[in-house]
C-alpha positions as CSV (number, residue, x, y, z in Angstrom):
1,X,0.0,0.0,0.0
2,X,1.1,3.3,-0.8
3,X,1.3,5.7,2.0
4,X,-0.7,8.8,1.6
5,X,0.7,12.0,2.8
6,X,-1.6,13.5,5.2
7,X,-1.9,17.3,5.2
8,X,-2.0,18.8,8.7
9,X,-5.5,20.1,9.4
10,X,-6.9,18.9,6.1
11,X,-9.6,16.9,7.8
12,X,-10.8,19.8,10.0
13,X,-9.2,18.3,13.1
14,X,-7.0,20.0,15.5
15,X,-3.4,20.4,15.0
16,X,-0.4,21.1,17.3
17,X,-0.9,24.8,17.7
18,X,-4.2,24.3,19.4
19,X,-6.1,27.0,17.4
20,X,-7.6,24.8,14.7
21,X,-6.7,27.3,11.9
22,X,-3.4,25.9,10.8
23,X,-4.0,26.3,7.1
24,X,-6.1,29.5,7.5
25,X,-3.8,32.1,9.1
26,X,-6.0,34.9,7.7
27,X,-8.6,34.1,10.4
28,X,-6.2,35.4,13.1
29,X,-5.9,38.6,11.1
30,X,-9.7,38.9,10.8
31,X,-10.2,38.4,14.5
32,X,-7.5,40.9,15.3
33,X,-9.2,43.5,13.0
34,X,-12.6,42.8,14.5
35,X,-11.3,43.3,18.1
36,X,-9.4,46.5,17.2
37,X,-12.5,48.0,15.6
38,X,-14.7,47.0,18.5
39,X,-12.1,48.4,20.9
40,X,-12.1,51.7,19.0
41,X,-15.9,52.1,19.2
42,X,-16.0,51.2,22.9
43,X,-13.2,53.6,23.8
44,X,-14.5,56.5,21.7
45,X,-18.1,56.2,22.8
46,X,-19.2,59.1,25.0
47,X,-22.5,59.9,26.6
48,X,-23.8,63.4,25.9
49,X,-23.4,65.1,29.2
50,X,-23.4,68.8,28.2
51,X,-26.8,70.1,27.2
52,X,-26.8,73.4,25.5
53,X,-29.1,75.7,27.4
54,X,-29.8,79.1,26.1
55,X,-29.5,81.8,28.8
56,X,-32.7,83.1,30.0
57,X,-32.8,86.9,29.6
58,X,-35.8,88.2,31.4
59,X,-36.6,91.9,31.7
60,X,-35.6,93.6,34.9
61,X,-38.0,92.5,37.7
62,X,-38.7,89.1,36.2
63,X,-41.8,88.6,34.0
64,X,-43.5,91.7,35.4
65,X,-43.0,94.7,33.1
66,X,-40.3,97.1,34.1
67,X,-41.3,100.3,35.7
68,X,-38.3,102.2,34.5
69,X,-38.4,103.8,31.1
70,X,-35.8,102.8,28.6
71,X,-34.2,105.8,27.1
72,X,-33.5,105.4,23.4
73,X,-30.7,107.7,22.3
74,X,-30.7,106.6,18.7
75,X,-31.8,108.9,15.9
76,X,-32.4,107.7,12.3
77,X,-31.1,109.9,9.5
78,X,-32.3,109.3,5.9
79,X,-29.9,110.3,3.1
80,X,-31.0,110.3,-0.5
81,X,-28.2,110.4,-3.1
82,X,-29.0,112.0,-6.5
83,X,-27.2,113.7,-9.4
84,X,-27.5,117.2,-10.8
85,X,-25.8,116.8,-14.1
86,X,-22.3,115.5,-13.3
87,X,-22.2,116.5,-9.6
88,X,-23.6,114.3,-6.8
89,X,-26.2,115.8,-4.5
90,X,-27.0,114.6,-1.0
91,X,-30.4,115.2,0.6
92,X,-30.4,114.7,4.4
93,X,-34.0,114.1,5.6
94,X,-36.4,116.7,4.2
95,X,-33.7,119.4,3.6
96,X,-32.6,120.7,0.3
97,X,-30.0,118.7,-1.7
98,X,-26.5,119.9,-1.0
99,X,-23.0,119.1,-2.2
100,X,-20.7,116.6,-0.5
101,X,-18.8,119.3,1.4
102,X,-22.0,120.8,2.8
103,X,-23.3,117.3,3.6
104,X,-20.1,116.3,5.5
105,X,-20.2,119.6,7.6
106,X,-23.9,119.1,8.4
107,X,-23.3,115.5,9.4
108,X,-20.3,116.5,11.5
109,X,-22.3,119.2,13.3
110,X,-25.1,116.7,14.1
111,X,-22.8,113.9,15.3
112,X,-21.0,116.0,18.0
113,X,-23.7,115.4,20.6
114,X,-24.2,112.3,22.8
115,X,-26.8,110.8,20.5
116,X,-26.2,107.7,18.4
117,X,-27.2,107.8,14.8
118,X,-28.4,105.3,12.3
119,X,-28.0,106.4,8.7
120,X,-30.3,104.9,6.0
121,X,-29.1,105.5,2.5
122,X,-31.3,105.4,-0.7
123,X,-30.3,106.5,-4.1
124,X,-31.5,107.1,-7.7
125,X,-31.4,104.3,-10.2
126,X,-28.5,105.4,-12.3
127,X,-26.2,106.8,-9.6
128,X,-22.5,105.6,-9.7
129,X,-22.0,103.6,-6.5
130,X,-18.9,105.8,-5.7
131,X,-21.3,108.6,-4.8
132,X,-23.1,106.3,-2.4
133,X,-19.8,105.1,-0.9
134,X,-19.0,108.7,-0.1
135,X,-21.8,108.7,2.5
136,X,-20.3,105.6,4.1
137,X,-16.9,107.3,4.2
138,X,-18.3,110.5,5.8
139,X,-20.2,108.5,8.4
140,X,-17.1,106.6,9.4
141,X,-15.2,109.9,9.7
142,X,-17.7,111.2,12.3
143,X,-17.8,107.8,14.0
144,X,-21.3,106.7,13.0
145,X,-21.2,102.9,12.9
146,X,-24.8,102.0,11.9
147,X,-25.0,102.8,8.2
148,X,-27.1,100.8,5.7
149,X,-28.8,100.8,2.3
150,X,-32.5,101.1,1.8
151,X,-34.0,99.4,-1.3
152,X,-35.3,102.0,-3.7
153,X,-39.0,101.9,-4.6
154,X,-39.9,103.6,-7.9
155,X,-42.6,106.3,-7.7
156,X,-45.7,104.9,-9.4
157,X,-46.7,108.4,-10.6
158,X,-43.5,108.8,-12.6
159,X,-44.2,105.8,-14.9
């Protein structure tokens, strides 16, 4: 009889290393990967402990209306930018349109008090934006920080 060579672990039995995977060493690799991934998730898991709570800002005196009057020191100025030929004109409130130099001196005279100002700028349709930016520049010179643009609404009687 010819002797057959028997391969170790070919019949599914146990071999000498005691693991039972003598011809399948990739099983050790797969088990190691599974354990490392499981360990990563276990170690990186955290319970959410910090709840974001918005601060409660109640008026003075709780929910009862305050008895003190809040003094509003803010005044709103409306500036309308237009053109007379090639020179820009600036209309402050209901006043007559003036040049840039007159506008800046008027604005500097108004801003010397303890009042805060909000400037709202509107302008004609075909005005170069550099003329509008001059209002922003003059407001920054006299330390007026709240300056914004107001969308123009066409006058329905003009069309």
